[in-house]
N, C-alpha and C positions, 0 to 999 in steps of 0.2 A: 235297644237303640244306643248306638255308639256315635259320639260326636267329637270332632277335633277341628282345629283351625290352623290355617297356614297362610303366609303372605306370598304374593307372586306378582310379577309384572306381565301384563298381556297388552300388546300394542302400546307399549310405553306408559300405560296407566297402572298405577299401584293399586292392587286390590287385596283384600283379606277375605278368604273364603272359609266358610264353616261347613265342614263335611259331616254328614250324618249317614251312618251305615246301619241298616235295619234288616232283620231277617223277616222274610215274608210270613205272615200269619194267615192261615186259611180260616175262612169263616163259613159257618153253616147257617143257611137261612131256612127257617121252619115254615112250611106252607101254611095256608089258612086251615083253621080247625076242621072245616068240612072235608078237606083232602088229607087229613092226618094219617088215616090208615093206609092210603095209597102210598104215602111217603115212608111210613114206619115198617111195613111188611118186608119190602126189599132190603131195608137195613138189617132187620132181624135175620133174614135169610143169609146175608153175607157174613154177619157175625157168627152164626152157627157154623157156616162152612169153614170160616177161619179157625174156629175152636177145634173142629174135627181134624183139620189139617195140622194144627200145631201139636195135637196129641199123637199124631201118626207121622212124625218127622221121619223121613227115609233118606237113604243115600243110595240112589239107583246105580251109580257107577263108581265104586271106590277104586282108587288108583294108588300106585306106589311111585315115589320119586326114584330116578329122574323122569320127568315127563314135561311136555309142553302142552298147555291148554289155553285156548282163547288168546294166543299170542304171548302168554306168560310162561317163562321157563322156571321149573321148580326142581331144586336139588335138595338132597338130604344127607346129613352126616351126623354121626353120634360117637360118644365115648362111653366107656364102662361096659355094662352088660347089654350090648346091642348086637343083634344078628338078624337073620331073616328066617321066616317060617315057610316051609315049602307048600303047605296045603291051605286052601280057602277054609274059613271058619265062619259060622253063623252063631251069634249069641242069642240070648233069650228075647230080645226085642227086634230081631232081624237086623242087628247091627253087623253087617258083613265085612269081612276083610278078604282080599283076594289072595291068590297064591303068591308066595314070596313077599308077604307084608313084613313090616318092621316088627321084630321080636325084641321086646324091651323088658329088663328086670328079671330075667330068668335066674341069674346067679349073683345079683347084687345091684348096687346103685347104677343109674344110667342118666345120660343127657342126650337128647336127640333134637336137632334143629333143622327145620325146613326153611329154605331160602327162596325168595321169589324175585324175578327180574324186574317186576313193576310193583308199586305199592298196592296193597289189597286191604280189605277188612272183612269181618264176618266169615272167616274161614271155617269150614265144617270138617271136623275130624271124627273118625270112627275109632273107638277103643273097645276091644272085646277080650273075652277069655280071662277076665280078671278074677283073682281070688278063688275062694271056695270056703275054707274054714277061717281065712284071714282076709282083711282088706288089703288092697294095693293102693298106693298113693301117687298122685300126679299133680305137679305144679306147672301151670302153663303161663309163660311170659312171652312178650313180643319186644321188638326194638322200637315200637312206637311210644309216644309220650304217655306217661301214666301206667296204670295197671289194668289189664283187660278183665272183662267180665265173661265168665263161661256159663252158658245156659244149655238146656237140652229139652226138646219136646218128646224124646223117646230114649228112656234109659231104664235099667233094672239093677237092683241091689247096689244102688249108687247114690251118694250124697254129694252135692256141689256146694262149696262155700267160696264165693268170690271167684278166684282163679285156681282153686284147689279142689281136687276130685278124690274121694275115697270110694272104692268100688270093689265088690266081690264077696264080702262077708255074707254067708248064708245061701249063696248061689249053688246050683247043682254042679256036681263034678262030671267027669267023663267027657266024651267027644262032644264038641259044641256046647260045653258047659261054661260056667263062669258068668260073671256080670259084665256090665259095660253099657255103652250107649253111643248116641250120635250127638256131638257137642259143637256148639257154635262159639267161636272166639271173637268177641266184639271188643274193640279198643275205643272207648268213648273219646279219648284224647286225640285221636288221629290214626291215620293209616300206618301200616307196617310192611316191612319187606322180609321179616323173619319171625318165626314162631318156634319157641323152645319148650319141649316137654321134658321134665326131669322128675326123678323120684328115687326112693331108696331101694326099689326092687321088692319083690314079694313072693307069693306062693306060685312058683312055676312060671312067673312072668306073664306078660300080656301082649296083645297084638294091636297094631295101629296102621291106619291108612287115611287117605284124604278123599273127601267127596268132590268129584271133579267139577260139578256145577257151581260150586262156591268159589272157584278160582277165577275171578273176573276183576278187571281193573275198575276203579271207582269212576263215577260220572265226572266229567271235567268241570272245573270251576267256571261259573258264568253268572249272569245276572238277568233278571226279568226287565227291570226298568232303570233308567238313569235320568233323574230330573234335576234341573238346576235353576237357580234364580240369580240374576246379575245383581251386583251392588247398585244402589240407586244413585250414587254419586262417587266421584273420584275421592279416594281416601276412606270410603265407607267400609263397614265391616258386617253388612247384612246380607252378603251373598252366600249361597249355599249350594251344595251338591248332595243329592240323596241317591244312594245305590242300593237296589234290592238284590242282594246276593243269593245265589242258589248253588247247591252242591258244595264241594270242598269241605274242609274242616278248619274251624277257627284255631288260632287267630289268622286273619287274612291280611296280606301285605298289599298296600296301594302305592301306585306310582303315577304322578300327574305330569304329563308332558305338554308343552315344553317346560323346561326348568328342572326336570329330574327331582321333583318333590315327592318324598316317600313318607309313609306313615303306616301304622299297623292298627287293625281293629282292636279295641280294648285299651288303647292309649288315649 
């Protein structure tokens, strides 16, 4: 719950409004005990289905930049040991990269940045053909606020620590060998318009592509309800406005018209 106050004139009356901003909290009502199993079994089924899906994360349509998907233009550029690899590759967990995917770290350090024409979050990246007798290392950053979290529901010979990936040690060699996985880049602090993958390079380099279904614009900021209570008398300070915000990423800026009164959630 966030609350702030401001003074304003409406219809020549001076009022002081106290604004409260709250995030909607979902509530679960448990049915009567006699119907407990009827309520519980569908929930358990959904939980099991979700667990199976999270363990089998896939990337059905990996793509390379430049590309336009869902109205978002994606470009890519790199420095250091960056080139393209002509053939499609499948790693040990069906982490597929298409022909002409980004080839990073073959001969040394690299930095590669994907740029998006609209803000996104939860981008999914495929990295494969990593290592064999050595790990290859990747640090993922964004231009959004804070540090991103990298997670995976499908990886092999790989360890993730925050936004750092070590991958490949102990993996099989040869065609379609190496480690890798399918990685989600979530930025808890807010959306981003660029993602950068960098590393020192390693054993023969690695391949990288984007999962097309993850490139979507975030839902627009909105609200479920706006409730207000007028002051009880001229000069009173007991008026309030309550806004139930949905979507978007905090902090949220507010502007009250007329009067061009602004404030920010968290203040």
